[in-house]
C-alpha positions, -999 to 999 in steps of 0.1 A, spaced: -285 -323 647 -300 -345 619 -315 -378 628 -292 -406 623 -264 -391 642 -255 -398 678 -236 -376 704 -206 -398 715 -185 -375 734 -182 -340 749 -155 -319 751 -144 -287 769 -120 -275 742 -127 -272 706 -93 -284 695 -93 -316 713 -130 -324 697 -115 -315 663 -84 -337 667 -108 -366 678 -131 -358 647 -101 -360 622 -89 -391 637 -124 -407 634 -125 -395 597 -91 -408 588 -105 -443 601 -134 -440 577 -159 -430 602 -179 -399 595 -179 -374 623 -191 -338 629 -184 -314 659 -211 -293 671 -195 -261 690 -222 -250 717 -197 -227 733 -204 -189 739 -183 -169 715 -171 -146 740 -163 -162 771 -156 -198 757 -181 -213 781 -199 -245 770 -196 -276 752 -183 -290 722 -203 -323 711 -188 -349 690 -214 -369 667 -210 -400 645 -236 -417 624 -258 -443 639 -242 -476 634 -206 -462 638 -211 -455 675 -192 -485 688 -164 -486 663 -158 -448 669 -157 -452 709 -135 -480 705 -110 -460 682 -110 -432 709 -104 -457 739 -74 -471 719 -62 -436 712 -66 -428 747 -46 -457 760 -19 -452 735 -14 -415 746 -13 -427 782 15 -454 778 
């Protein structure tokens, strides 16, 4: 990953990471998903990165979204 980007969350499922990434982008927080899963067996992690400086806002949005889905 390029300098200036921070990993904020790790997922086991690509779709979950993409949903969170899109939610962040819709809230004007640039985000990138890095898929480190093996292509054939889908073993490994999917990492979500945001630019340094957006980390706190991104984590807050993720927490708020998580609370809303648990209600």
